[in-house]
N, C-alpha and C positions, 0 to 999 in steps of 0.2 A: 504493499500499499504506499502510495506517495501522497502525504499531506502537503496541499499546496495551500498557501495563504493567498490573500486578496493582493493584488500588486498595487502600487502608489497609483497609478492612473486609473483602476476600478475603484478604489476608494474615493477619490476626488469625485469621480462621475457620480456614485452614489451619494455622496454629501451634496454636490451641486443640485443633484435633483430633488434631494430633500428640502435645502433651502429655498429652490423655486417654488415648490409645492406649499411651503410655510409661508411665504410672501405672497402668494396668490390667494391663499385662504384666510389670511389674516385681516384682509378689510372686510371681508364678508362676516367674520366673526367678531370683530369690533363694531362693526354696525348693528348687528343683532343684538349685543350687549348694551351698547349706546340705546337703542330703541327700547329694550327691556326696562332699563333703567329710567328712561325718560316717561315712559307711559305709567309707571308707578311712583316715581318720585313726587314728593310734595312740594320741593322746591327746584326750580328749574335753573340749571346753569347755563352758561354760553353754549355748550355743547349741546344741550337737550332742549333748548329753545325752539329750534326748528321743528321739533316734533308737534309742540303745541300748533304751530302755525300750520304744518302740513293737516293734523287733525280739524283744525278750525276751518281749512279749505275745504277737506273732505265733506264735513257737515254741510257748508253751505251748497256744494256741488249737487249734493242728494237732498236739497230742499226743495219744495215747490215755491216758497216764499218766506218772508222775514217780517217780523214786527219788532218795534221797538218799546221798550217800558223803561222809563216814563215817557211820555211825549215831549217833554220839555227839556231843555239843556240841564244835563246833571253829570257830575263827576263818576257817579255810580250808576249804571245802566244794565239793563238785561235785553239780549237779544234771543228771539224765540223764532225757531225755525220749524216751519209745517213741513210735515213729511210729504215727500213727492209720490210715495205709494201708501195705500191703506194700511199694510202690513209692516211698515217701517216704524220706528219709535218717533217720538218728537225730541227734539233735542234743544234746551236752553242754554244759553251761555250768560253768566252774570259776570261782570267786570266791576269788582269793588277794590278801587285803587291798586294796591300791590297783591291782590288776591283774584285769581280767575276760578269759576266754579262750573263745570260741565254738568248738566244734568239730562240723563236719558229717561223718558217716561214710555213705557211699553203696557199696551193693554191686551189682557188676555183674552180668550174667547168669551168668558162670562162677564166681561166689561170691567174687570178688576185692574187698577194701573198698579204697577211695580217702577220704582224709582230707583235709579243708580247715579250717585253723584261723586265726581272727584274733583278735588281742587289742587291748585297749584299756587305757590307764592313765587312771584317774579321780581327781579331788580328792576322795577320801574313802575309804571303805569300806562294804561291804556286811554286813548279818548277817542270819540266818535265823530268825523268830520260831517256833521249834518247836512251841510250844502250838497254833498255828494249824493244823498238819498233822492233828490230830485231826479238825478238821472239814472236811478236804479242800481247804482253801487254803494255797498257799504265799506266805507274806507275808515279803517283804525289806524291811529298814530300811536305807536309805541315810544314812549319817552324813557329810556333807561336812566337812572342814576348818574352814569359815567357814560360815555360814549355819544354816538351818532344817534338821532332819533331815525325811525324807519317808518314807512308808510305801508299797510297791508291792504289790498282792495279786494273784494269778494263780490260775486254776483249769484244769487241764488239760482239753482239749476243748471249752472256751468262749471266746469273744471277750471281751478283756479291755476294761474300760471306761476311758477315758482321764482318770479324775477320780483325783487324787493328793491326798491329806491331810497336812498337817503335823501331827506329833504334839505339838508344843509349843504 
């Protein structure tokens, strides 16, 4: 029997393949971990804040329409999204200064409602640009304590584009 070991070339090739696989799968794994953390976190960081924007955009795209409470200018407001389909849940977003609360309301076949609520604390606050409502757009301004403010525009029933523009 001849016990032959791996040559240096074979070892380097195997190591190189392993490194390529590691770096190709790493972004997917980090993205899944970031998403899991962001969806369950109570305080949103810079890395997880886009997940809130994505969820808000998805809710708007799946809504038949939206209403605002209270109808007058207020630093604290609620956006009520009417479901596009009858079997879809109703979604409410409460913007309470530095806290945002998302509430899902589902009705079962007997008419009983179940509510699922999730809240996040953010580093800054949202305000609604009410003049844009006349054009059918829901435009939110995010004003962080540090950094540039950002504008987020949503239209019920349409997918939201991922572009965000700084206003300064």
